[in-house]
N, C-alpha and C positions, 0 to 999 in steps of 0.2 A: 504494500500500500504506500503510495507516494504522498508526500506532504509538501505544501508550498512554503510554509513558514518555519523559521528556525528560532527557537526560544532565545538563544543567545543574541541573535540579531534584534529581536523585539525588545529584549532587556536593554541593549545598547541604544535603541531608539528612545526608550523611556528615559534613560539616564541623560541623553542629550536634550530631551525636552525639559527635564527638571533643571538642568544647568543653563538652558537657552532662553527660558522665559520665567519671569517673576510671578505672573498670575496664571490661574488655572486655565482660563480660556486660551491664553497663548500657548500653554503646554498641550492642550487638546489639538490646537491648530498645527503645532509642530509635529505631533505624532501622526496626525492624519496626512499631512503633506509628505512626511518622510515615508510612510507606508505606501502612499500613492506613487511616489517616485520609485520606490524599490519594487513594487508590485503593480505596475501600471494597468489600469482598467479593471482591477480586481477589488478595489477598496471603495466603499460608499463614502464619498468625500463630503457629503452634506447629510449626515445621519439625523434621524429623529430621536429625541430623547423619549424613553418609555418608562413609566413607573414599573418597578419589578419587585414583587413580593414573593420571596422564595425561602423556604425553610425557616420561617420566622423573621427574616431580615427584610427591611424595606429600603430600596434604593432606586436608582435610575440606571438605565443602560442605553447605550447607543450602539447598534449593530454596525460594524465596519466590514465584516466578512463572514460568510457562512457557507458551509458545505456539509456533507454527511459525515466528514471525518475531522473537520476543524472549524473553529470560530474564533473571531477576534472582536472584542467589544471594549468600549469604555464603560466603566461601572463605578458607582459610588453614591455618596450621600453628603449633602451639605450640613446635616445635623447629626450625623452618626447613626449607627444601627448595630445590631448584633444578631447572630443566629448560628445555625448549623450549616456546614458547608454543603452537605449532601454527600453521597457515596456514589461514585460514577465509574463507568467503563471508559474513562478518559483521564489523562493527566491535565490538571488545570494550573496554569502559571499566572500569577498576579504580579505585575510590575507597578510599584507604587509611584504615583505622580504627585500626590498632595495628601497632607494629613498623616494619619498614623493608623496602622492596623495591629491589633493584638490577636494572637492566635495560639491555639494549643492543639496538638494532635491527640487522638484517642490514646489514653494511657499516660500522657505526659502530665506532670504536676506543676510545671512552671510555664509561663507564657513566653512566646517569641514576639519580638517587637519589630515591625517593619515600617520604615520611614521612606520619604521620597528618594527614589533611586534604587531601593531595595527590591529583591525578587523573592516571592514566596511560591512554593510548589505544593500542590495537593496531588500526591501520586494516585494513580488509578487504583480503585478498590479501598482507599483510605478515606477517613472523614476527620473533620476538625470543627472546633468551635472558634468563632472569630468575632471581633468587635472593631468597628471603625470608630475611633475615638473622636468625638466632637464633629469631625468630618473626615472623609477619606475618599480618594479617587485613584483608580488604577486602570491600566491597560491590562486586559485579561485575554489569555489565549488558552484554548482547550484543544487537545488532540486525542481522538479516540472515536468511539461510537456515539456521536453527538445526539442522534435521535433518542437514545436511552436517557439522556439528561433532561429532556423536555418535561416529563411528568413532574420531576422535582422542581423544575423552574417555573411551572405553571400551576401546580396543585393548590397553592394558597389562594390564587385567583378564583378557583372553582369552589373550594370548600371552606374558605375562611372569610376573606374580604369580599367575595362575590364581584370582583372587578373583571367582568367579562370583556370590557373594552380593552384593557391592557393585555389580557391574554390573546385576544383576537389580533391586536396590532402587532404584538410580538410574533405570533405565528405567521401573520401575513408577511411581515418584513423578512423574517428568517426564511420562510418558504420561497420568497422571491429571490433571495440571494442563493439558495440551494439550487433552484431551477436554473439560474444563470450559470452556475458552475457545472451542473449536469449537461447543459448545452455545450460547454467547453470540453466535456469528456472527463471532468474531475469529479471524483466521489467526495 
């Protein structure tokens, strides 16, 4: 199975954005422009922000890329949030752009602290608890069986907050990105 994105490259792009812009919007723009330059025609350069309630945490996401085996998003919250990561058939990489994330893996008794420029990994099959302290924003990349992640990412919308609009918008935008990649012959 081939992959388009390299986590080390994405981490470098996030670090460059952190050092290259003082404000969050500038960092987002630097990330999007760098991704578009590196992966021309594959990145959504004007993404829509969507409320995302998943595993007890509420934030916003902007879909930049989606396929059956990879996704790239901007994710975070301006007021902080906390929840369960989920347990996936995918590796999830978070590259901090702003704020602070505290996390602990199952079985750990002390927290890990991630600040702008840092990278956090949730390995496939593992889970963790996390907190975005006061605020937190990241570039997130997942590689694996992405459709298996959707129930975890959308369940709160169906069974807790009943936000069918956010679920529909997320499914629509992700589906559109996947179809575009399938047309290119990419899973």
